[in-house]
C-alpha positions as CSV (number, residue, x, y, z in Angstrom):
1,M,-8.6,-0.1,5.1
2,P,-9.9,3.1,3.6
3,L,-10.1,5.2,6.8
4,H,-9.2,8.7,5.5
5,H,-11.8,11.3,4.8
6,I,-11.0,13.2,1.7
7,S,-11.5,17.0,2.0
8,R,-13.0,19.3,-0.5
9,R,-9.6,20.9,-1.1
10,F,-8.2,17.5,-1.8
11,G,-10.9,17.0,-4.4
12,L,-9.7,20.1,-6.2
13,Y,-6.1,18.8,-5.9
14,L,-7.2,15.4,-7.3
15,C,-8.7,17.1,-10.4
16,A,-5.4,19.0,-10.9
17,V,-3.4,15.8,-11.0
18,L,-5.7,13.5,-13.0
19,A,-4.4,14.9,-16.3
20,F,-1.0,13.6,-15.3
21,L,-2.3,10.3,-14.0
22,A,-4.4,9.6,-17.1
23,S,-1.4,9.0,-19.3
24,P,0.5,5.6,-19.1
25,A,3.5,7.4,-20.5
26,A,3.7,9.4,-17.3
27,A,5.6,6.6,-15.7
28,N,8.5,7.2,-18.0
29,D,8.5,11.0,-17.8
30,A,10.1,13.2,-15.1
31,S,9.6,11.8,-11.6
32,P,6.8,13.1,-9.4
33,P,7.4,15.6,-6.6
34,G,9.5,14.3,-3.7
35,A,12.8,13.0,-2.6
36,A,14.1,9.4,-2.4
37,F,16.1,8.2,0.6
38,D,18.1,5.0,1.1
39,V,17.6,4.1,4.7
40,A,20.5,1.8,5.2
41,A,23.0,4.3,3.6
42,Q,21.2,7.2,5.1
43,A,21.6,9.1,1.9
44,V,19.5,10.8,-0.7
45,I,19.4,8.9,-4.0
46,S,17.9,9.9,-7.4
47,P,14.6,8.4,-8.5
48,T,16.5,6.6,-11.3
49,E,18.8,5.1,-8.7
50,L,15.8,3.9,-6.7
51,V,14.4,2.1,-9.6
52,E,17.8,0.5,-10.4
53,R,18.1,-0.8,-6.9
54,L,14.6,-2.2,-6.9
55,T,15.4,-4.2,-10.1
56,A,17.6,-6.4,-7.9
57,V,14.8,-7.7,-5.7
58,D,12.1,-10.3,-6.4
59,V,9.2,-8.4,-4.8
60,V,8.8,-4.7,-4.5
61,M,6.4,-3.5,-1.8
62,L,5.2,0.0,-2.5
63,G,3.5,1.7,0.4
64,E,1.1,4.7,0.2
65,R,-1.2,7.0,2.0
66,H,-4.3,5.9,0.2
67,D,-5.7,9.4,-0.5
68,N,-2.4,11.0,-1.6
69,P,-2.4,11.4,-5.4
70,V,1.4,12.0,-5.5
71,H,1.9,8.5,-3.9
72,H,0.0,6.9,-6.8
73,Q,2.1,9.0,-9.2
74,W,5.2,7.6,-7.7
75,Q,3.8,4.0,-7.8
76,A,3.0,4.3,-11.5
77,W,6.4,5.9,-12.2
78,I,8.3,3.2,-10.4
79,V,6.3,0.4,-12.0
80,G,6.9,1.9,-15.4
81,G,10.6,2.2,-14.7
82,L,10.7,-1.4,-13.5
83,D,8.7,-2.6,-16.5
84,D,11.1,-0.8,-18.9
85,A,14.1,-2.3,-17.1
86,V,13.2,-5.9,-16.3
87,G,9.5,-6.3,-17.1
88,V,6.8,-6.4,-14.5
89,G,5.0,-9.8,-14.5
90,G,2.6,-9.3,-11.6
91,L,0.9,-6.5,-9.6
92,A,-0.7,-7.3,-6.3
93,F,-3.1,-4.9,-4.7
94,E,-4.3,-4.6,-1.1
95,M,-7.4,-2.9,-2.4
96,I,-8.6,-5.8,-4.6
97,P,-10.4,-8.7,-2.9
98,E,-8.9,-12.1,-3.6
99,H,-12.3,-13.4,-4.8
100,R,-12.3,-10.7,-7.6
101,E,-9.0,-12.0,-9.2
102,A,-10.9,-14.1,-11.8
103,D,-12.9,-11.0,-12.8
104,A,-9.7,-9.0,-13.1
105,A,-8.0,-11.7,-15.2
106,A,-11.0,-12.0,-17.5
107,H,-11.1,-8.2,-18.1
108,L,-7.3,-7.9,-18.6
109,E,-7.3,-10.8,-21.1
110,S,-10.2,-9.6,-23.1
111,V,-9.6,-5.8,-23.3
112,E,-6.7,-3.9,-25.0
113,G,-5.5,-0.4,-25.2
114,E,-6.3,2.4,-22.7
115,A,-9.6,0.6,-21.7
116,R,-7.6,-2.3,-20.3
117,A,-6.4,-0.4,-17.2
118,A,-9.2,2.3,-17.1
119,G,-12.0,-0.3,-17.2
120,L,-10.5,-2.7,-14.6
121,G,-12.1,-0.8,-11.7
122,A,-15.6,-1.4,-13.1
123,A,-14.8,-5.1,-13.8
124,I,-14.0,-5.7,-10.1
125,G,-16.7,-3.5,-8.5
126,W,-14.3,-0.8,-7.3
127,E,-16.9,1.9,-6.9
128,E,-18.6,-0.2,-4.1
129,S,-15.2,-0.8,-2.3
130,G,-14.9,2.5,-0.5
131,W,-11.4,3.1,-1.8
132,P,-10.4,6.4,-3.5
133,D,-11.2,6.8,-7.1
134,W,-10.0,4.1,-9.5
135,A,-8.5,6.9,-11.6
136,L,-5.7,7.1,-9.1
137,Y,-4.8,3.4,-9.5
138,A,-5.4,2.8,-13.2
139,P,-2.1,4.4,-14.3
140,I,-0.2,1.8,-12.1
141,V,-1.9,-1.0,-14.1
142,A,-1.3,0.8,-17.4
143,A,2.4,1.2,-16.6
144,A,2.8,-2.6,-16.7
145,P,0.6,-3.7,-19.6
146,N,1.7,-7.4,-19.5
147,A,1.3,-7.9,-15.8
148,I,-1.3,-10.1,-14.2
149,V,-3.2,-8.6,-11.2
150,T,-3.8,-10.3,-7.9
151,G,-5.7,-9.1,-4.8
152,G,-5.1,-9.6,-1.1
153,G,-8.3,-8.2,0.2
154,I,-10.5,-10.3,2.5
155,E,-14.3,-9.9,2.8
156,R,-15.1,-8.1,6.0
157,N,-17.3,-10.7,7.7
158,A,-14.7,-13.4,6.9
159,L,-11.9,-11.2,8.2
160,R,-13.8,-10.5,11.4
161,A,-14.3,-14.2,12.0
162,F,-10.6,-15.0,11.2
163,A,-9.4,-12.2,13.6
164,K,-11.3,-13.9,16.4
165,D,-10.1,-17.3,15.5
166,P,-7.1,-17.1,13.1
167,S,-6.8,-20.9,12.9
168,G,-9.9,-20.6,10.7
169,W,-8.0,-18.9,8.0
170,P,-6.4,-21.6,5.8
171,R,-3.0,-19.8,5.4
172,A,-2.7,-18.7,9.1
173,E,-0.1,-21.3,10.2
174,D,2.0,-21.1,7.1
175,Y,2.3,-17.3,7.4
176,G,3.0,-17.3,11.1
177,V,-0.3,-15.7,12.1
178,T,-1.1,-18.4,14.7
179,S,2.3,-17.8,16.5
180,P,1.8,-15.4,19.4
181,L,3.8,-12.2,19.4
182,G,6.0,-11.3,22.3
183,A,4.3,-9.5,25.2
184,Q,6.1,-6.2,24.5
185,E,5.4,-6.4,20.7
186,Q,1.8,-7.3,21.4
187,A,1.4,-4.3,23.7
188,V,3.0,-1.9,21.3
189,R,0.8,-3.0,18.4
190,Q,-2.4,-2.8,20.6
191,A,-1.5,0.7,21.6
192,E,-1.0,1.6,18.0
193,Q,-4.3,0.2,17.0
194,I,-6.1,2.2,19.7
195,A,-4.3,5.4,18.6
196,A,-5.1,4.6,14.9
197,H,-8.8,4.4,15.9
198,C,-8.7,7.9,17.5
199,D,-8.4,6.4,21.0
200,A,-12.1,5.3,20.6
201,L,-11.4,1.6,20.2
202,P,-12.2,-0.2,23.5
203,S,-9.0,-1.9,24.8
204,E,-10.6,-5.3,24.7
205,F,-11.0,-5.1,20.9
206,A,-7.3,-4.2,20.4
207,P,-6.0,-7.7,20.4
208,V,-8.5,-8.7,17.7
209,M,-7.5,-5.7,15.6
210,V,-3.8,-6.7,15.9
211,T,-4.7,-10.2,14.7
212,A,-6.7,-8.7,11.8
213,Q,-3.7,-6.6,10.8
214,R,-1.5,-9.7,10.8
215,I,-4.0,-11.6,8.6
216,W,-4.1,-8.7,6.2
217,D,-0.3,-8.6,6.0
218,A,-0.2,-12.3,5.3
219,S,-3.0,-12.1,2.7
220,F,-1.2,-9.3,0.9
221,A,2.0,-11.4,1.0
222,A,0.1,-14.3,-0.5
223,A,-1.2,-12.1,-3.3
224,A,2.3,-11.0,-4.1
225,L,3.5,-14.6,-4.3
226,R,0.6,-15.4,-6.7
227,A,1.7,-12.5,-8.8
228,K,5.3,-13.7,-8.6
229,A,4.3,-16.8,-10.4
230,E,4.7,-14.8,-13.6
231,T,8.1,-13.8,-15.0
232,G,9.5,-10.4,-14.4
233,A,9.4,-8.2,-11.4
234,T,6.5,-8.4,-8.9
235,V,5.1,-5.2,-7.3
236,A,2.7,-5.0,-4.4
237,I,0.6,-1.8,-3.8
238,L,-0.4,-1.5,-0.2
239,G,-0.6,0.9,2.7
240,N,2.5,2.0,4.4
241,G,1.7,0.0,7.5
242,H,1.5,-3.2,5.5
243,A,4.7,-2.4,3.5
244,R,7.0,-2.0,6.5
245,R,9.6,-4.7,6.7
246,D,9.6,-5.2,10.5
247,R,6.0,-6.3,10.8
248,G,4.1,-6.0,7.5
249,A,3.7,-8.1,4.4
250,P,7.5,-8.5,3.9
251,L,7.8,-10.3,7.2
252,A,4.8,-12.5,6.5
253,L,6.2,-13.3,3.1
254,S,9.5,-14.5,4.7
255,H,7.6,-17.3,6.5
256,V,6.7,-19.1,3.3
257,A,9.3,-17.8,0.8
258,P,12.5,-17.0,2.8
259,E,14.5,-17.1,-0.4
260,A,12.6,-14.3,-2.0
261,T,14.2,-10.8,-1.8
262,V,12.0,-7.9,-0.9
263,G,12.4,-4.1,-1.4
264,A,10.1,-2.2,1.0
265,V,9.3,1.4,0.0
266,G,7.5,3.7,2.4
267,M,5.9,7.0,1.4
268,V,6.1,9.7,4.0
269,E,4.4,13.1,3.9
270,V,6.4,16.1,5.1
271,A,5.2,19.7,5.5
272,E,8.5,21.1,4.1
273,D,9.6,20.9,0.5
274,P,11.0,17.4,0.3
275,Q,14.0,18.7,-1.7
276,L,15.0,21.0,1.2
277,L,14.9,18.4,4.0
278,T,18.1,17.9,5.9
279,Q,19.6,14.5,6.3
280,A,18.8,14.6,10.0
281,A,15.2,15.4,9.3
282,M,15.0,12.5,6.8
283,V,16.6,10.1,9.2
284,E,14.1,11.1,11.9
285,A,11.1,10.9,9.7
286,A,12.1,7.6,8.2
287,T,12.8,6.0,11.6
288,G,9.5,7.1,13.0
289,S,7.5,5.6,10.1
290,G,8.6,1.9,10.5
291,R,11.3,-0.1,8.9
292,F,11.7,0.4,5.2
293,D,14.6,-0.1,2.7
294,F,13.7,3.2,1.0
295,V,11.5,6.1,1.8
296,L,10.0,8.6,-0.6
297,F,9.3,12.0,1.1
298,T,6.3,13.7,-0.6
299,P,4.2,16.8,0.0
300,V,1.4,16.6,2.4
301,V,-2.2,16.3,1.2
302,E,-4.6,18.5,3.2
303,R,-7.3,16.3,4.6
304,D,-10.1,16.5,7.2
305,D,-9.2,15.2,10.6
306,P,-10.6,11.6,10.7
307,C,-10.8,11.9,14.5
308,A,-12.8,15.2,14.5
309,A,-16.1,13.4,14.8
310,F,-15.1,11.9,18.1
311,D,-14.4,15.4,19.5
312,K,-17.8,16.8,18.8
313,P,-20.0,17.3,21.9
314,K,-23.0,15.1,22.1
315,A,-26.3,16.8,21.2
316,K,-28.6,17.5,24.0
317,S,-31.7,15.4,24.4
318,E,-35.0,17.1,23.5
């Protein structure tokens, strides 16, 4: 969900990168800032090698910090590279509600040229969604001009109901959502949910949030499989937490399509120049971010502290 508060400085940074993002050809130019890391080999690889390795899988899960423009640059660059190499048949987005897929298809089928990607946001009501500006995501669509677009988003009231009673979600059993987690795993995920909500989430709500997360993961996996119905590579665009192999959409996908191969790519911000990171620092950062097949280390985006509001003293009564 779009929880990050974008700072004024980030707004200036966004303006600086929009010129890059506006061009579909950017996906085929020099790679964006950052360094690619093969987690299994514990070795730095070139961006070209990363794309080559991703051509070997059925579904590529590209993570992101939603408000980091460099992450979207990387997504567009990778999608463009995959499209050049093997063709991208489908793009699945966390940010697009499933019920807007028909609107997306109607727009993509009726519009050509630059307006095809640029106008998709308006066609699906992006401005009311609360996500960062569509201009960050449009180049991803432009980089795969023949791809269909699917969405894994679930309407908030429906998700709330499903989180309380997952059996009400039609896909819950197939994707393993109704199967309880182990006690230790449940406790870890609940603690993470409380921390992710600035320690302001009452503990009794944590189990519901864990279930909601599992439903999201499954819905995003389902969107990826709908996109996979087309020929060529399939790429899912989703937050890092949903892209991680150990508990995110890749795990959910394995319940219904165990034969499908997945490449999970996390995008991790680092304060240092990514090109100067030591192998030990890369291993530590990659390990602490969840289980991915590859990690892209990128510069940090300066943002307001989303928990700052919880630290402010309460105003005195008058």
